[in-house]
N, C-alpha and C positions, 0 to 999 in steps of 0.2 A: 413442468416441462411440456412444451407444445408437441402433440403427436404429429410426427412428420408423415406426409402422404406421398412424398417424392422419393425416388430412388437415387441415393447419392452416387452409388457405383453399381454397375451390373453385377460385378463379382468382387467379393472380399476374400482374400486368402489370409488366414491366421497362421503366422509363422514365416520366418525368413531364413530357415535352415535349408538343407538341400531338398527337402520335400517341397517347401514353398517356392524355392528358386526354380526347381524343375517344372513345377506347375505353371509358374508365371511365364517361363520361356515357351512352354507348350501353348499357352493361351495366346501369346503374341504371334507365334508362328501360324496359328489357326485364325488369326484376325480378330481375336477378342481383346480389344485394347482398353475397354473401360473397366479396369480393375485396380485395386490397391492392396498392398500387403501390410499387415499389422504385426509388429513384434515388440516384445517388452525389453529386448536387449538394445544396446547402442550400436550394434553392427550385425552383419549377416553371418551365417554359418551354423546357427543352432548349437548342436552338441559341440561343434568345433570352435565355437565362440566362447562358450562357457567353460569347457574343460581345457585347462592349461597346465595340468599337474606334470611333475617331472616324469619323463619317459613316455608321455602320451603318443600313441601312434595308432594307425589303422590296424585292424586285426584280420584283414584279408588283403591279398595282393593289390597294389595300387592300380594295376591294369584294369581291375574289375571295379574298384571303388572310385568311379567317375562316370559321368554321363557318356553313353555310347556316341552321342553326336558332338561331344566336346572332350576329346581325348588329349591328354597332356603328355608330352614327351620328356618333361624336365623333372620328373620325380627323382629325388636323390637316392631313394632306396626302393627295394621291392615292396616293403611295407612302409609307406610314407609317414613321417612324423606329423604330429598334429598341426604344427604351424604351417605346413605345406597344404593341408586340407583347408585351413582357414584362408590362406592366400588364394587357393583355387576357388573358394566361394566368392571372395571379393572380386576375382577376375571375371567370373561368370556374371556377377551382378553388373560389373562395368561394361563388359562386352555386349550384353543384351539389353543395355539401357534400362535397368530395373531400379537403380537407386532413387530416381525421382518418384517412383511409385511405392516406395517403402516408407511407412510411418514408424520410426523407431521410438523406443521409450514409452510405448503405449500398450496397455494390457486390456484385452477384451475380457470383461468380467461376467457378462450375461448376454445371451442371444434369445430373442423371442420371435416366433414365426407369426406373422399377421395373416390369418386365414382369409380375410376379406380382400386385401391388396396383394397377397402372394409375395410378400417381401419379409426380409429379416430385419429386426431392430436390434442393434448391437449397443450395449452400454459399455463405455470405456472407463479406464481408470482416471481419465481427465474430466469425467463428468459429462461427456458428450454423448449424443445418440447418433449413430451412424446407420444408414439403411442401405440394403443391397438386395438384389433379386436372388443371387446364388451365394452360398457361403461354403467355403472349402476349409476344412480343418487340416492344417499341415504342421501341427505342433510336435509331431513325433512322439515317441514313448520314452526317450532318454533325456527328459528335460527337467522333471521335478525331483530333486534329491530326496531320498528316503532316509530318515534318521531312525536309529534303533530305539526301541522302547525299553530303556534301561533305567532303573531307579537311580536317582542321585545325580543325573547329568548336570543339573543346574548348580550343583555344589562345586564342580571342578574349577580350581583356581588357575589352571594352566590355559594354554591356547587350544581351542577346538576348531577344526575346519573339516568340511566335507570335500571329497576329491573334486566334485563338480564346481566348487567355489574356492579354488586354491588361493591362498594368501601368499603372494610372492615376497611380501615384506618380512615374513617369518624366516629367520635363518635357523636351519635345523642342525647346523654344525655343532657337535659336542652336546647335543640335547638327548634326553631320554624320551623316546618316541614310542607311542603305542598306536597300532593301526587295527581297526576292527573290520574284518572282512577279507576274503581271499578270492574275490571275483576278478573280472576282466581288468578293472582299474587297478586293483591292488597288485596284480601280477606285474603290471608295468611300473608301478611306483616303487615297490619294495626293493628291486635290484638297484634302482637309481639312488635311493636315499641311504641304503644300508652302509655304504662306505663313508658317509658323512657324519652319521650320528654316533653318539657314545654308546647307546643301547637301543635296540629295536625289538619290541615285543609284538608279535603277530598273533592276533586273536582269531582263531579259525573255528567256525562252527561246522562247516562241511568242506572237505577237500575238493579241489577242482581238478578235472582232467586237464593235464598240461602236456601238449605235444611239441616236438621240435618245430621251430619256425624257420622256413626256408628263406631267411632274410639276408640281405647283403646290400652294399652299395650297388646302385643300378649298373649292371655290367655294360661295358662299352658295346658288346655285341648286341645287347637288347636295344640300346639307343640307336645303333646303326640299322638294326632290323626295322625299327619303327619308322625310319625315313624312306624305306623302300616301298614300292607299290604293293599294297596288301599286307605290309609289315605290321601296321597297327591292328588290323583285323586278326592276324595270326597270333600275336602276343596276347590280345584280349581273349581270343578263343581258348588258348591254353590256360589262361588264368581262370576264365569262367568254368572250364571243365574241372579244374582243381577245386574251385569253390563249391560247385554242384556235388562233386564226389564226397567232399569232406563234411557236408551237412545235409542239404535237401535230400539227396538220394539215399545216403546212409541212414538218416533218421526216419524218413517216411517209408522206406522199403527195407526196414530192419530185418524182417522175416524172410525177405526174398534175396537180398544181396548180403554178402558176408563182410561188407566194408567196415562195420562197427567193430567186429572182432579183430580185424587187422589193425584198426586204429587203437583199440585197447592194448594189444600186444606192443604196438609202437610206443604208446604212452607209458606203459609199465617198464619197458626197456630204457626209455629216456629217464625215468625216475631212478632206476638202479644205477645208471651211468652218472647221474648228477649228485645224488645224495649219499654221503658216506655212512652216516649213522643209521643202523637198521631200525632203531626205535623211532627216529624222526621220519624215516622213510615209510614206516607203517602208518604213522599219523597222516602222512600226505597221500596215502593210497585211497582213492575213492572206492566205496563199496556199492556203487550203483553203476548202471550201464552208461557207457559213453553216449552222450546225446540227451540224457534225461534233463540236464541243465546245460547252460551255455559253457562249452569248453573253451580253452584258450591255447595260444601258441607262444612259447617263450623259450629262448636258449639260456636265459640267465636267472629266472625266478627260482627254480628248484635248488640250484647250487648255492643260492644266497643263504640257505639254512645250514651250510657248512661253516659259516662265519662264527667266530667266538662271540661277537656282540649281538647276535640275532637269536631270539628265543621264540619257539613255536608253542603257543599256549592253546590247548584244546579243551580245557575245563571250561564249563559255562561261566559267563560273567554274571555275578549276582548283583553288583552295584558299582556305580562310579562314585568315587570319594573325592574329597577336596584335592588330594594329591595323586590320584591314579585310579586303578581299576582293581576290584576284588573279584576273584573267581572262587569256586568251591574249594580250591586248594591253597591259594596264597593271595597276597596283595602285591600288585606291581605299581611302583611309583613311576610316573611319567610327567614330563614337562609339556609335551605336545600330544594331543589326541587327534588322530586322523580317522574320519568316518569314511571308509571305503564300502559303504553299505548300499550302493546302487541307487536305483530310481523307483518311483512308484509304478512305472510301466502302465498296466491297465487298472490300477486301483482308482478309487473315487478321487475326483479332482485332478486326474491326469489325462484322461481321454474322454472328451476334450478337456482342455485346461480351464474351461469356463463353464458356467451354468447354462445349459442349453434346454430350451423349452420348444417343442414342436407344435404340431397341429392340436388345437384344443388345449394348449398349455401343458401338454404331456412332457414331463421331464425325462431326458434321455437316461440319466442314471437310474431313475425309477423303472423305466421300461426294461433296461438291462437287468435290474434286480429281479424283475418278474420273469423275463424270458431268457435269461442268461446272455452273456456277452456274445453278440453276433452281428454281422453286417453282410449284406449281399455283395459278393466279390470283394469284401473288405472295404466297401465304398459307401453303400447306402443302407439306411434303416427305415422300415415302414413306419409311417406316422411322423416322419421328419422330412418334409418336402424341401427340395432345393438345397439340401445339405449333403455334402460329400466329404469323406475322410480319405486321407492318404495313409495306407497301411493300417487300416482299422482292424477290428477282430476278423480273423480268418482271411486276412490280406497279406500275412507274412508267412513265408515258407522256409526261411533260412538262407535264401539267395542274397546276393548283394542288394543293399537298400536301393542302389541306383537302378538296378534292373526292375525292382518292384515299383519304384516311383514312376518310371517310364511306362510300365504296364498299366498302372492305375490312372495316370493322367490320360492315357489313351482311352480308357473306359469312360472317364469323366467327359472328355472332349466329344465322344460319340453322343452322349446325352445332351450336351450343350449345343452341338450342331443340329440335332433333331429339334430341340426346343426353338432354336433360331429359325429353322426351316418351317416349322409349323406355327410359329408365332405364339408358342406356349409360354405361359408364365409360371406354371407349376409342374415340377418333375418329381415323381415319387415312385419308388419300387413298390410293387404289390406285396401284400402279406404272403400270398401263395408262392410267388417266385422266391421270396426270401426264405420261406420254410423249406422249399425244395433244395435250395442251396445249402442251408444249414444241415438238413438231413444227409445230404451227400457228403458234407465234411465229416459228420459223425460216423458215417459208414466206412470211412477210410482208416479208422483207428486200428483195425485188425493187423495191419502191416507195420504200424509205427512203433518206434522205440519207446515212446512216452508211456505206453500202457504195459510195460514190463514191470513185474512186481518190485524190482529193485528201485524203480523211480520214486517210490514212496519215501526213500531215504535221502533224496537229492536236495530237498529244500529249494526247489527250482521256481523262479519267477515265471516260467512258462505256464504254470498251473494257476488258474484263478480260484476264487473262493468257492466256485461250484465244482472244482476238480477238472475243469475243461482246459484244453490246450488250444489257444486261439490261433492256431496256424494250420495250414493244410498244404498238400503237395500241389 
């Protein structure tokens, strides 16, 4: 391959989910038109393109789960179903003229920074090399399915599928189904499929905090309010206040505000109201503080365990057999095995989703292994010039992803504007500035819920292999 010395595009955005779409819109508004988006899917939407399982819906109010500059009035419910989020992504791509700038069906496999020419060399799954001045990672964290490490998985003769790659050709009616996991996806799937299947075995490692969900068809009064002057601002403000109270403020100021205790009382009352059997109720009761791991909202999940055809299995799985799953207590025969085991989040190979080598050939994963997961404002890492991430380490605080996307694209645009103004071809955070930010993040642990002793029981993906929680207020 001939080494390219020209810049194909000023900016390459990897990812065409909401992070990538939001970044692209911000770039266009700021007059940065020489960019391309790369995505391995065949359509936009990221998480909402790949996840199509039964019952999928947003887990915060729709008023907050959208761009502040592109608010939609036509959500069918307070918590919009997944198909509407996918349609919203498509509409944003169309409205802002992004489709001609997206290269679908292409995976970035490796990125190398050229210290001499101050550009990135990207190797694609097509065998091409693509060069750019600035590289923006917008691949998100909920993109790479995580499969459980259980012996015998290859022996299973039935159907296996992960929630993020749902096979709609599989008819679950009358089938014996096993589902591993009780996280956010499982909570939505289980009530949907339980009435269809002959038997449903739910394999739970750690119970999840489940609170009532204030969901309903979008009230006519809300639709009318959004048409009035200031109405959209008011409905979004109320929604944002609810989102901030239920996670960022309660989790990050656990020792200052009593919100978590109120939430725990609400969750336990919800559990008592929904589950009749005291033994099952005890198995569904978390023994860690609310906020240690991602909680969820559902009005249907808990009461599903009242059904005769639903079994809650809490004994550890020892192996997968040809016909089902064996636990320490018994063997469960199943026809279909659903992996509701989440995503790799910030594990190796997920952030970024490609092999990235910065200045001097330094590999990002090696730098993080040595220095712990960190990024200045969640955006930049020293030693990796002209590379920015959306919602990188310490760039997530529990707020709506759209709020965070807009904040981080604003940060990136400040840097790009300065580079354009100065005629600079290399932009890099200093090690000193990054260290100050990292230490500030660590200093805030004293008030956060994550450092309560009970969090050691939560099996939470918030914690990385170093025991850090890569989010901050």
